C-alpha positions in Angstrom: -1.6 23.1 -9.4 -0.2 23.7 -5.6 1.5 19.9 -5.7 2.0 18.6 -2.3 5.5 16.0 -2.6 5.5 12.7 -0.8 9.4 12.3 0.1 10.5 9.0 1.4 13.4 10.6 3.5 10.4 12.9 5.4 8.4 11.8 7.8 4.6 12.9 7.6 3.4 14.4 10.9 -0.3 14.1 11.7 -1.8 16.9 14.2 -5.3 16.0 13.2 -7.7 13.7 12.0 -11.4 12.6 11.9 -15.0 12.9 10.6 -17.5 15.2 10.1 -20.9 15.0 9.6 -22.3 18.5 8.7 -25.5 19.5 11.1 -26.3 22.8 9.1 -25.3 24.5 6.0 -21.6 26.1 5.4 -19.0 27.6 3.6 -15.5 26.2 4.2 -12.8 28.1 6.4 -11.3 31.4 4.6 -7.4 31.0 6.1 -3.8 30.5 5.2 -3.1 27.1 7.0 -0.2 26.2 8.3 -0.6 22.6 7.5 -1.7 20.2 4.3 -4.9 18.9 4.3 -6.9 15.8 2.9 -10.4 15.5 2.4 -12.5 12.4 1.6 -16.1 13.2 1.0 -18.4 9.8 1.7 -22.0 11.9 1.6 -23.0 14.9 -0.5 -20.2 17.7 -2.1 -18.0 19.8 -0.1 -17.2 22.7 -1.5 -14.0 24.8 -1.2 -11.6 27.0 -3.2 -8.2 27.3 -3.4 -5.7 30.0 -4.7 -9.2 31.4 -6.9 -9.2 27.6 -8.1 -12.8 26.2 -6.9 -12.9 22.2 -6.4 -16.6 20.4 -5.8 -15.9 17.5 -3.6 -18.3 15.0 -4.5 -19.1 11.0 -2.7 -16.1 8.8 -2.9 -13.7 12.0 -3.9 -10.4 13.0 -2.0 -8.9 16.4 -2.3 -5.3 17.7 -1.3 -5.2 21.4 -0.2 -1.3 22.8 0.3 -0.2 24.4 3.5 0.0 28.3 2.6 -2.1 28.7 0.5 -5.3 30.9 0.4 -8.4 28.5 0.6 -12.0 29.7 1.6 -15.6 28.6 0.5 -17.4 30.7 -1.9 -20.3 28.5 -2.2 -22.2 27.0 0.7 -21.6 22.8 1.8 -25.0 21.6 2.3 -26.2 20.0 5.5 -25.9 16.0 6.1 -22.4 16.2 4.0 -20.5 14.1 5.5 -16.1 13.5 5.1 -13.2 12.5 6.4 -9.8 15.0 7.2 -6.3 14.7 7.9 -4.1 17.6 8.8 -0.4 16.7 8.4 3.0 18.5 7.6 6.3 17.2 6.4 9.6 16.7 8.8 12.1 18.4 6.4 15.1 16.3 5.0 18.4 17.6 3.5 18.9 13.9 1.6 18.6 14.3 -1.8 16.1 12.4 -3.3 15.2 10.9 -7.0 12.0 10.9 -8.7 10.3 7.7 -8.2 9.7 5.8 -11.8 7.6 2.5 -11.8 10.3 0.6 -13.4 13.1 0.8 -10.9 10.8 -0.5 -8.4 12.8 -4.0 -8.6 15.5 -2.3 -6.6 16.4 -4.6 -3.6 16.1 -2.7 0.0 19.9 -2.5 0.0 19.5 0.3 -2.8 18.8 4.0 -1.8 15.1 4.2 -1.7 15.1 8.2 -1.3 12.7 9.3 -4.1 10.0 11.7 -4.4 6.4 11.3 -6.1 3.7 14.2 -6.6 0.4 13.7 -4.7 -2.1 13.7 -7.1 -4.7 16.6 -6.5 -7.6 14.5 -7.0 -8.7 11.6 -7.0 -12.4 10.1 -8.0 -13.7 6.4 -7.7 -12.4 5.7 -4.5 -16.3 4.9 -3.0 -15.4 0.9 -1.3 -12.0 1.3 -2.3 -8.7 -0.1 0.2 -8.0 3.8 0.4 -11.1 4.6 1.8 -11.6 1.7 4.2 -7.8 2.6 5.4 -8.6 6.6 6.0 -11.6 5.4 8.1 -9.9 2.8 10.2 -6.9 5.7 10.7 -9.9 8.2 11.4 -11.2 5.2 14.0 -8.2 4.3 15.5 -6.9 8.4 16.3 -10.5 7.9 18.1 -9.1 5.6 20.6 -7.6 5.5 23.8 -4.6 3.5 22.7 -1.5 5.1 24.8 0.7 3.8 21.7 -1.1 5.1 18.8 1.0 9.1 19.1 4.3 6.3 18.3 2.1 4.8 15.4 -0.3 7.0 13.7 2.8 8.6 12.2 4.0 5.1 9.9 -0.1 4.2 9.6 -0.5 7.9 7.8 2.6 7.7 5.9 1.5 4.2 4.3 -1.5 5.9 3.5 -0.2 7.8 1.2 1.8 5.8 -0.2 -1.0 4.0 -1.6 -2.4 7.1 -2.9 0.6 8.6 -4.3 1.1 5.3 -6.1 -2.9 5.2 -7.0 -2.4 6.3 -10.6 0.5 3.5 -11.6 -1.6 1.2 -10.9 -4.5 2.0 -12.1 -2.8 2.2 -15.6 -4.0 -0.8 -16.9 -5.6 -3.9 -16.0 -3.2 -6.6 -14.7 -2.8 -9.6 -16.9 -3.9 -12.7 -16.0 -0.6 -14.2 -15.3 0.2 -10.9 -13.1 -3.3 -11.7 -11.0 -1.8 -15.6 -10.7 1.5 -14.0 -9.6 -0.8 -12.3 -6.5 -2.9 -15.1 -6.0 0.2 -17.4 -5.7 2.0 -15.0 -3.3 -0.7 -14.9 -0.7 -0.5 -18.8 -1.2 2.9 -19.5 -0.8 2.0 -21.4 3.1 0.2 -24.1 1.2 0.8 -26.7 -1.7 0.0 -25.8 -5.4 -3.3 -27.4 -6.3 -4.4 -26.4 -9.6 -8.5 -27.1 -8.3 -7.8 -24.1 -6.2 -7.0 -21.9 -8.9 -9.3 -23.3 -11.4 -12.0 -22.1 -9.0 -10.5 -18.9 -8.2 -10.0 -17.6 -11.3 -13.1 -19.6 -13.3 -10.7 -20.6 -15.9 -9.2 -24.5 -17.1 -5.7 -24.8 -15.9 -4.7 -25.3 -19.4 -5.8 -22.7 -20.3 -3.9 -20.6 -17.5 -0.8 -23.0 -17.5 -0.3 -21.8 -21.3 -0.8 -17.9 -20.9 1.5 -18.0 -17.6 4.0 -19.6 -19.7 4.0 -17.6 -22.5 3.8 -13.9 -20.3 5.8 -15.5 -17.3 8.6 -17.7 -19.1 8.0 -20.2 -16.2 4.9 -22.7 -14.9 3.3 -21.9 -12.8 4.1 -24.5 -9.9 7.7 -23.6 -11.0 6.9 -19.8 -10.1 4.9 -21.0 -6.7 7.8 -23.2 -5.6 9.9 -20.1 -6.1 8.0 -17.8 -3.6 7.7 -20.6 -1.2 11.5 -20.9 -1.0 12.0 -17.0 -1.1 9.6 -17.1 2.6 12.0 -20.1 3.7 15.3 -18.1 3.2 13.6 -14.8 5.1 12.2 -17.4 7.8 15.6 -18.7 8.1 17.6 -15.2 8.5 15.0 -13.9 10.6 13.7 -16.2 13.1 14.7 -18.8 15.3 12.0 -20.9 13.8 12.9 -24.3 13.9 13.2 -25.5 10.2 10.4 -28.6 10.8 8.3 -25.5 11.6 8.9 -23.4 9.3 8.4 -26.5 6.9 5.2 -26.7 8.2 4.1 -23.2 7.8 5.2 -23.2 4.4 2.6 -26.0 3.9 5.2 -29.3 3.6 4.2 -32.0 5.3 7.5 -33.6 5.1 10.4 -31.5 6.8 13.2 -33.9 4.8 11.1 -33.3 1.1 11.1 -29.6 2.3 14.9 -29.4 2.7 15.2 -31.6 -0.1 13.5 -28.9 -2.4 15.3 -25.9 -0.2 18.4 -27.3 -1.5 17.4 -28.0 -4.8 17.0 -24.4 -4.8 19.4 -22.5 -3.1 22.2 -25.0 -3.8 22.5 -25.9 0.2 20.4 -27.1 3.0 18.3 -24.8 5.2 20.7 -25.4 8.2 23.6 -24.6 5.7 21.8 -21.3 4.6 21.0 -20.2 8.1 24.7 -20.6 8.9 25.9 -18.8 6.6 23.3 -15.8 6.6 24.0 -15.3 10.4 27.9 -15.4 10.0 26.9 -12.1 7.3 25.7 -10.0 10.3 
């Protein structure tokens, strides 16, 4: 299958990225490229053969072509076909990496993050997806006259590759109701907990959501929301010089004293003491 391996110890290097609309019918180049290729079609069908395997890439479909492999076009691609593309390679690494396993994704960032994952040969159903949007944004950014883009492009592209590599795990099953509520509460940890907001978002009664959430997560929605706010507060205390009153306000607490009381209840110390202890660890 000519798989391309994504390795978290290796930096992807983009050599070309853009958008093409075929003004005339054509055949894919007959070549052995020194770089990997992503093709994402937005209109029409693109035909390419890799090592005698024929691929037809239609609208909303993405194909990866591996470097050092023979590619050619056996069938003509029609005029009006449109697609995004990127050419890239990886900087090699001598670091030994373990295969990625989703059940290990909860490891803290202080643990080794040297992992590998196989990039899919072909992805379908990407029309109007986040991956399509980000690929388009990356292509547009490559055309800008931004003096800093040569520093930024590889990081942006690496993030896109990671999302593509993880897509198959995300699509394995539909998220449960409690998981979707968790994601929503994560995004709204900077505001007070409000049951009517949840009912309006999920079109369910609060009583129903509360029962399902407690059964699946082993705690209440308020407890989860408070936990995420406190974790966010601890991050701001460790990584910024924001006054405690501003941190409280940024998380939707009108009363800094009440915020400090909640923080002490969660961490067993005041925000000020937490900040001092975190600074002494560095």
